[in-house]
C-alpha positions in Angstrom: -5.1 34.3 2.2 -7.6 33.8 -0.7 -5.3 31.6 -2.8 -4.8 29.2 0.2 -8.5 28.6 0.5 -8.9 27.2 -3.0 -10.6 23.8 -3.2 -8.3 20.8 -3.4 -8.8 18.7 -6.5 -9.8 15.2 -5.3 -7.8 12.2 -6.3 -10.1 9.5 -7.9 -8.7 6.6 -9.9 -9.4 3.1 -10.8 -10.2 0.9 -7.9 -8.0 -2.2 -8.5 -8.7 -5.6 -6.9 -6.1 -8.2 -7.5 -6.2 -11.9 -6.6 -4.0 -15.0 -7.2 -5.7 -18.0 -8.8 -5.2 -20.9 -11.2 -8.5 -20.2 -12.9 -8.9 -18.1 -15.9 -11.6 -15.3 -15.4 -12.4 -12.3 -17.6 -10.4 -10.9 -20.5 -6.9 -12.5 -20.5 -3.8 -10.4 -20.7 -1.4 -12.8 -22.4 2.3 -12.6 -23.2 3.0 -14.2 -26.6 6.4 -15.6 -27.7 7.6 -16.8 -31.1 7.7 -20.3 -29.6 4.0 -20.1 -28.8 3.2 -19.1 -32.4 5.3 -22.0 -33.7 3.4 -24.4 -31.4 0.1 -22.9 -32.7 1.1 -24.0 -36.2 1.2 -27.5 -34.9 -2.2 -27.0 -33.2 -0.6 -27.1 -29.7 -0.9 -24.6 -26.9 1.8 -23.8 -24.4 1.1 -24.2 -20.7 -0.9 -21.2 -19.5 -2.6 -20.7 -22.9 -4.7 -23.8 -22.7 -7.2 -21.8 -20.6 -8.0 -19.5 -23.6 -11.4 -20.0 -25.2 -11.7 -21.2 -28.7 -12.4 -17.7 -30.0 -9.5 -16.2 -28.0 -7.1 -18.8 -29.4 -8.4 -18.1 -32.9 -7.6 -14.4 -32.3 -4.0 -15.3 -31.6 -3.9 -17.3 -34.8 -5.5 -14.5 -36.8 -2.9 -12.0 -35.4 -0.1 -14.4 -36.4 -1.5 -14.9 -39.9 -1.9 -11.2 -40.4 1.7 -10.7 -39.5 1.0 -8.6 -36.4 3.6 -10.5 -34.5 6.3 -10.0 -37.1 8.5 -7.0 -36.7 6.5 -5.5 -33.9 8.3 -7.1 -31.0 7.0 -5.7 -27.7 3.7 -4.6 -29.0 0.2 -4.8 -27.6 -2.8 -6.0 -29.6 -6.3 -5.9 -28.2 -8.9 -8.0 -30.1 -12.2 -6.5 -28.9 -14.5 -9.1 -30.7 -12.7 -12.1 -29.1 -11.9 -10.4 -25.8 -8.1 -10.9 -25.5 -5.1 -8.6 -24.9 -2.0 -10.0 -26.6 1.5 -8.7 -25.8 4.1 -10.0 -28.3 7.6 -10.4 -26.7 9.7 -11.9 -29.4 11.6 -15.1 -28.7 12.2 -16.6 -25.3 15.9 -16.0 -25.6 15.4 -12.3 -26.4 13.1 -11.5 -23.4 13.8 -8.3 -21.4 11.6 -7.7 -18.3 11.7 -3.9 -18.6 10.3 -4.1 -22.1 7.4 -6.1 -20.8 6.9 -3.5 -18.1 6.6 -0.8 -20.8 3.9 -2.9 -22.6 2.0 -3.4 -19.3 1.9 0.4 -18.9 0.2 0.6 -22.4 -2.1 -2.3 -21.4 -3.1 -0.5 -18.2 -4.0 2.6 -20.3 -6.1 0.3 -22.7 -7.9 -1.2 -19.7 -8.8 2.3 -18.5 -10.5 3.0 -21.8 -12.9 0.1 -21.8 -15.9 -0.7 -19.7 -14.9 -4.3 -19.0 -14.3 -4.9 -15.3 -12.7 -8.3 -15.1 -9.2 -9.4 -16.5 -6.8 -12.2 -16.1 -3.0 -11.5 -15.9 -1.6 -14.8 -17.1 1.9 -16.1 -16.1 2.5 -18.6 -18.9 5.0 -21.4 -19.1 6.8 -19.6 -21.9 7.1 -16.5 -19.7 8.7 -18.5 -16.9 11.0 -20.1 -19.4 12.0 -16.6 -20.7 12.8 -15.5 -17.2 14.9 -18.7 -16.7 16.8 -17.9 -19.9 17.3 -14.3 -18.8 18.7 -15.5 -15.5 21.0 -18.0 -17.2 22.6 -15.1 -19.1 23.0 -13.2 -15.8 24.8 -16.2 -14.3 27.1 -16.3 -17.3 27.9 -12.6 -17.0 28.8 -13.0 -13.3 31.5 -15.5 -14.3 33.1 -13.0 -16.7 36.5 -11.6 -15.7 36.3 -8.5 -13.5 39.6 -7.0 -14.6 41.0 -6.1 -18.0 44.0 -8.1 -19.3 45.4 -6.8 -22.5 47.2 -10.1 -23.1 44.0 -12.1 -23.0 41.7 -12.2 -26.0 38.7 -13.0 -23.8 39.6 -10.8 -20.8 37.1 -8.1 -21.6 33.5 -9.1 -22.6 32.3 -5.7 -23.8 28.9 -6.7 -25.2 28.2 -9.0 -22.3 29.1 -6.3 -19.7 26.9 -3.8 -21.5 24.0 -6.2 -21.0 24.9 -6.8 -17.4 24.7 -3.0 -16.7 21.2 -2.9 -18.1 19.7 -6.0 -16.6 17.5 -6.4 -13.5 19.6 -8.5 -11.1 16.9 -10.5 -9.3 16.1 -14.2 -9.6 12.8 -14.1 -7.9 9.4 -14.2 -9.6 7.9 -12.0 -6.8 10.3 -9.2 -7.7 9.3 -9.2 -11.3 5.6 -9.6 -10.5 5.7 -6.7 -8.0 7.1 -4.4 -10.8 4.7 -5.6 -13.5 1.6 -5.2 -11.3 2.8 -1.6 -10.4 3.2 -0.9 -14.2 -0.3 -2.2 -15.0 -1.8 0.0 -12.2 0.2 3.1 -13.1 -0.5 2.8 -16.8 -4.2 2.6 -16.0 -4.4 6.1 -14.5 -5.6 8.7 -17.0 -4.6 11.7 -14.9 -7.4 13.8 -16.4 -9.0 15.2 -13.3 -9.2 18.8 -14.7 -11.0 17.9 -17.9 -14.7 18.7 -18.2 -16.0 15.1 -18.5 -19.7 15.8 -18.3 -20.3 15.7 -22.1 -18.4 12.4 -22.7 -20.0 10.8 -19.7 -23.6 11.5 -20.7 -24.1 14.6 -18.6 -22.5 13.1 -15.5 -19.0 13.2 -14.0 -17.1 9.9 -14.4 -17.4 7.6 -11.4 -14.5 5.7 -9.9 -14.4 2.4 -11.8 -13.5 -1.0 -10.5 -11.1 -3.4 -12.3 -10.7 -6.9 -11.0 -7.5 -8.6 -12.1 -6.9 -12.3 -11.5 -3.2 -13.3 -11.7 -3.2 -16.8 -13.2 -0.3 -19.2 -12.7 0.7 -21.6 -15.4 1.4 -24.5 -12.9 -1.6 -26.1 -11.3 0.5 -27.2 -8.3 2.3 -24.4 -6.5 3.7 -24.7 -3.0 1.8 -22.8 -0.3 5.1 -21.0 0.5 5.5 -19.7 -3.1 1.8 -18.8 -3.3 2.2 -16.7 -0.1 5.2 -14.9 -1.5 3.5 -14.2 -4.8 0.3 -13.0 -3.2 2.3 -10.6 -1.1 4.2 -9.4 -4.2 0.9 -8.7 -6.0 -0.4 -6.6 -3.1 2.9 -4.8 -2.8 2.9 -4.1 -6.5 -0.7 -2.8 -6.4 0.2 -0.5 -3.5 3.3 0.8 -5.3 1.3 1.5 -8.4 -1.4 3.3 -6.4 1.3 5.4 -4.6 2.9 6.2 -8.0 -0.4 7.4 -9.3 -1.0 9.6 -6.3 2.5 11.1 -6.6 1.8 11.7 -10.3 -1.5 13.3 -9.4 0.2 15.9 -7.2 3.0 16.6 -9.7 0.7 16.9 -12.7 -1.6 19.5 -11.1 -0.8 23.1 -12.2 0.4 25.6 -9.7 -3.0 27.2 -9.2 -4.3 23.8 -8.1 -1.2 22.7 -6.1 0.7 25.3 -4.1 2.3 24.9 -0.6 -1.1 25.6 1.1 -2.9 23.0 -0.9 0.0 20.5 -0.6 -0.4 20.9 3.2 -4.1 20.2 3.0 -3.4 17.1 0.8 -1.0 15.7 3.4 -3.5 16.3 6.2 -6.3 14.6 4.3 -4.1 11.7 3.2 -2.7 10.9 6.6 -5.5 11.8 9.0 -6.8 8.2 9.3 -3.4 6.5 8.9 -2.3 4.9 12.1 1.3 5.4 13.5 1.7 8.5 11.4 2.1 12.0 12.9 2.4 15.2 10.9 3.5 18.7 11.8 3.5 21.9 9.7 6.0 24.7 10.2 5.0 28.0 8.5 7.1 31.1 7.8 7.2 32.6 11.3 8.3 29.3 12.8 10.8 28.7 10.0 12.4 32.1 10.8 12.4 31.3 14.5 14.1 28.0 13.9 16.6 29.5 11.5 15.6 27.9 8.2 16.3 31.0 6.3 17.1 29.3 3.0 13.5 28.1 2.7 12.2 31.5 3.7 14.5 33.2 1.1 13.1 31.1 -1.7 9.4 31.5 -0.7 9.1 35.0 0.5 8.3 36.4 -3.0 5.0 34.5 -3.1 1.7 35.5 -1.5 1.5 31.9 -0.3 3.8 31.2 2.6 6.6 28.7 2.4 6.4 25.8 4.9 8.0 22.6 6.0 6.0 19.5 6.7 7.4 16.8 8.9 5.9 13.3 8.6 6.8 10.7 11.2 6.0 7.0 10.7 7.0 5.0 13.8 5.5 1.5 14.1 5.7 -0.7 17.1 9.1 -2.4 17.5 10.8 -1.0 14.4 14.0 -2.7 13.3 16.0 0.6 13.4 16.9 2.6 16.5 17.8 5.6 14.5 15.3 6.8 11.9 15.7 6.7 8.1 15.1 10.3 7.0 13.8 11.2 3.6 13.9 14.8 2.3 12.0 16.1 -0.7 12.3 19.3 -2.6 8.8 20.8 -3.0 9.0 24.0 -5.2 5.4 23.9 -6.4 6.2 26.3 -9.2 9.6 27.6 -10.1 9.8 30.7 -12.3 13.4 31.1 -11.4 12.6 34.2 -9.3 14.3 37.4 -10.2 16.7 35.3 -12.3 13.7 34.5 -14.5 13.6 31.4 -16.6 12.9 31.6 -20.4 9.2 31.3 -21.2 9.6 28.1 -23.3 8.5 25.1 -21.3 8.3 27.1 -18.1 4.9 25.4 -17.6 6.8 22.2 -16.8 8.2 23.9 -13.6 5.1 22.6 -11.8 7.1 19.4 -11.7 9.7 21.0 -9.4 8.0 19.5 -6.4 8.3 15.8 -7.5 10.8 15.2 -4.7 8.2 16.1 -2.0 5.5 14.1 -3.9 7.8 11.1 -3.8 8.7 11.4 -0.1 5.0 11.9 0.9 3.9 8.7 -0.8 6.9 6.7 0.3 5.8 7.4 3.9 2.2 6.6 3.0 3.3 3.3 1.4 5.4 2.4 4.5 2.5 2.9 6.8 -0.1 1.1 4.5 2.3 -1.8 4.0 3.0 -2.0 7.7 6.8 -1.9 7.3 8.6 -2.3 10.7 10.8 0.7 9.9 11.0 4.1 11.6 10.9 6.7 8.8 10.7 10.5 8.9 9.9 12.6 5.9 10.7 16.3 5.6 9.0 18.3 2.8 10.4 21.8 1.9 7.5 23.6 0.2 7.7 27.0 -1.5 6.9 28.9 -4.7 9.8 30.7 -6.3 8.3 33.8 -8.0 9.6 37.4 -8.6 8.2 40.1 -6.4 9.3 43.2 -4.5 9.8 40.9 -1.4 11.6 38.2 -3.4 15.3 37.3 -2.7 17.6 39.2 -5.1 20.8 38.2 -6.8 23.6 39.2 -4.5 21.6 38.8 -1.3 23.3 37.0 1.6 21.4 34.8 4.1 22.5 32.8 7.1 21.6 29.1 6.8 20.4 26.9 9.7 24.0 25.7 10.4 25.3 29.2 10.6 27.0 29.2 7.2 26.4 32.4 5.1 25.4 32.0 1.5 25.6 34.5 -1.3 22.6 34.0 -3.7 24.1 34.8 -7.1 21.3 33.1 -9.0 17.8 32.9 -7.6 17.0 30.0 -10.1 19.4 27.8 -8.1 16.9 27.8 -5.3 16.4 24.1 -4.5 19.7 23.8 -2.8 18.8 26.6 -0.4 15.8 24.7 0.7 17.6 21.3 0.9 20.7 22.7 2.7 18.5 23.9 5.6 16.6 20.6 5.8 19.8 18.5 5.7 21.4 20.6 8.4 18.2 20.6 10.5 17.7 16.8 10.1 21.4 16.2 11.0 21.0 18.3 14.1 17.7 17.2 15.6 16.8 13.8 14.2 20.0 11.7 14.8 19.4 9.9 11.5 20.7 6.4 10.5 20.8 7.7 7.0 19.6 10.7 5.0 18.2 10.2 1.5 17.3 13.5 -0.4 15.3 13.7 -3.6 15.2 16.8 -5.8 14.6 17.9 -9.4 17.8 19.9 -8.8 19.7 20.6 -12.0 19.2 20.6 -15.8 22.8 19.6 -16.0 21.9 16.1 -14.7 19.3 15.8 -17.6 22.1 16.7 -20.0 24.3 14.0 -18.5 21.9 11.1 -18.0 18.9 11.9 -20.1 15.6 10.4 -18.9 16.6 6.8 -18.1 18.3 7.2 -14.8 18.5 9.5 -11.8 21.9 10.9 -10.8 23.0 9.4 -7.5 25.8 11.0 -5.4 26.9 9.5 -2.1 30.2 9.2 -0.2 29.0 6.0 1.4 29.9 2.7 -0.4 27.6 0.6 1.8 24.6 2.9 1.2 25.3 3.0 -2.5 25.4 -0.8 -2.7 22.0 -1.1 -1.0 20.4 1.6 -3.2 21.9 0.1 -6.4 20.5 -3.3 -5.5 17.1 -1.9 -4.9 17.3 0.1 -8.1 18.1 -2.9 -10.3 15.3 -4.9 -8.7 12.6 -2.2 -9.1 13.5 -0.8 -12.5 13.8 2.7 -11.0 17.3 3.3 -12.4 20.1 5.3 -10.8 23.6 6.0 -12.0 26.4 7.0 -9.6 28.1 10.3 -10.3 31.4 11.5 -8.7 31.3 13.3 -5.3 34.8 14.6 -5.2 35.6 17.7 -3.2 37.2 19.4 -6.2 33.8 19.9 -7.8 33.1 22.4 -5.0 35.9 24.8 -5.6 33.7 27.0 -7.8 31.4 27.7 -4.8 33.8 30.2 -3.2 32.4 33.6 -2.5 34.2 36.9 -1.8 31.6 38.1 0.7 30.1 35.0 2.2 31.1 31.4 3.2 30.1 30.3 -0.2 27.8 31.1 -3.1 24.9 29.1 -4.4 26.2 28.4 -7.9 29.5 26.9 -9.2 31.0 26.7 -12.6 28.7 25.8 -15.5 30.6 22.6 -16.3 29.7 19.8 -13.9 26.6 21.7 -12.6 24.9 18.7 -11.0 28.2 17.8 -9.2 28.8 21.3 -7.8 25.2 21.3 -6.6 25.8 18.1 -4.6 29.0 19.6 -3.2 26.9 22.6 -2.0 24.6 20.3 -0.2 27.6 18.5 1.4 28.3 21.6 3.5 25.1 21.0 5.4 25.4 17.3 6.4 26.4 16.4 9.9 29.6 14.4 10.5 29.6 10.7 10.0 26.0 10.5 8.7 25.5 8.3 5.7 23.6 10.3 3.0 22.7 10.2 -0.6 21.5 12.9 -3.0 19.2 11.9 -5.9 19.0 14.4 -8.7 15.7 13.3 -10.3 15.4 16.1 -12.8 15.6 13.7 -15.8 13.3 11.0 -14.5 10.6 13.0 -12.6 8.5 13.5 -15.8 8.5 12.3 -19.4 7.2 13.6 -22.7 6.2 10.0 -23.5 6.3 6.5 -21.9 9.9 5.4 -21.3 10.6 1.9 -20.1 8.9 1.3 -16.8 8.0 5.0 -16.5 4.7 6.5 -17.6 4.0 9.8 -19.6 3.9 13.1 -17.7 4.9 13.0 -14.1 6.3 9.5 -13.6 6.2 8.8 -9.8 9.8 7.7 -10.2 11.3 6.5 -6.9 8.2 5.0 -5.3 9.3 1.5 -6.3 12.9 2.2 -5.4 12.0 3.4 -1.9 9.6 0.5 -1.4 12.4 -1.9 -2.3 15.0 -0.1 -0.2 12.8 0.1 2.9 11.8 -3.6 2.5 15.5 -4.4 2.1 16.3 -2.6 5.4 13.5 -4.6 7.1 14.9 -7.9 5.8 11.8 -8.4 3.6 13.3 -8.1 0.2 
């Protein structure tokens, strides 16, 4: 078909080159604390800042004298004349790693705007002291009483426990460094491939630029073992940042530049030279033959066929006998179908394929990082558009597992795709665990806003592992109930069940719908990423537009399963 032959927009971004060193090279990116400014009044420099040139140090003092470091805690100042990037972080005792992540996203964006190629990312003594103070608070919180005792005045530390819920729970510099590097890289991606750049580039298209970043340690004497860990974390953070940007690239493209056919081509081009990866595409006729009728129902209104892409990553001697299976919703544009959405903000429905973008790049990350883990990805790709052939409200189809589903609302289409994939994976893949990612419900956005994904799983062990990875990577999740009572509204008079429940608790009834398709005794988790898949503006460790949320989480989770975290 003509639409399927459209040219695929090529991904071109900054070419980052990171290294670990004790030597200051290029424009320094420096965290500044109140304590550093107090020392500067006494004409002293904290460890890590002594490598600044005379003019760079004068820039710090000028910023202090001008009051730029007063009320603007967690702000970025770039002194072009002196060549220094300063990030003010308040006092050492007030330090929050996630706020530093947010400023590094801004810093990455600033780096992308300038022609300078060499930078130094400085780990100062004050930054290490701030991390130590942060960890000291964590240790105090762990000693707090776990149960409430009304007879005890100190039995319930409300403010302390609030902090504990919000904090990263890691004591290792490499975990923080991995996140910070990924934020710097993701912030440096302009995501402007569709702009006509010839005028602003002097009559030529922009070329891919190179940025060399030297990570500078404050201590001159580091053990070889620690240096090895930090070097690995830097490379892992760079890889995570690059995969985040590629996932963002897919999601940010509008529907006429990223539909199921172009998504298929992107996967083929991305994986064709990657070792130990195999891909297979199932188009509409094969889907019907297999019995994946939910996917067919969603996509049959479009002139572009729905399809499923299977991606297998199986390295030599994987640690797992059964595969970890990742499933992603990939509705490249969702009009709502016959149950048409309101026009306002419908353009954002290009983001309805963020689950598949995430799973694609989690597989690519696993292969490029060489993780000894057998992972399979399933992408359910379709366009949900109204047409004479489109599924209609009231239609009944038979899912892969033989269950019949009454489609009462064609805008509740994601669960039709995911139900088939979950049942199919349970049947043929013998998974160790199923993790499914989807921009599934607006109800989850109402519940959790844009700071955390909704997580629903009946497995306590799986939840614990996911939650640990979440806290260490700043890709936040919040567990929602998974009780069977939330599925009572799914009853249908003419089929086994219908595709919508009651309006109240919409994200929970959606998860209960999916539960009908999971094989017995298979650990599984549903991530509703509708609130975190894209942002109107930068938000914590997440960038503006499509965020690439979940790449760091899955990197952490997969490394954890390999014993590498």
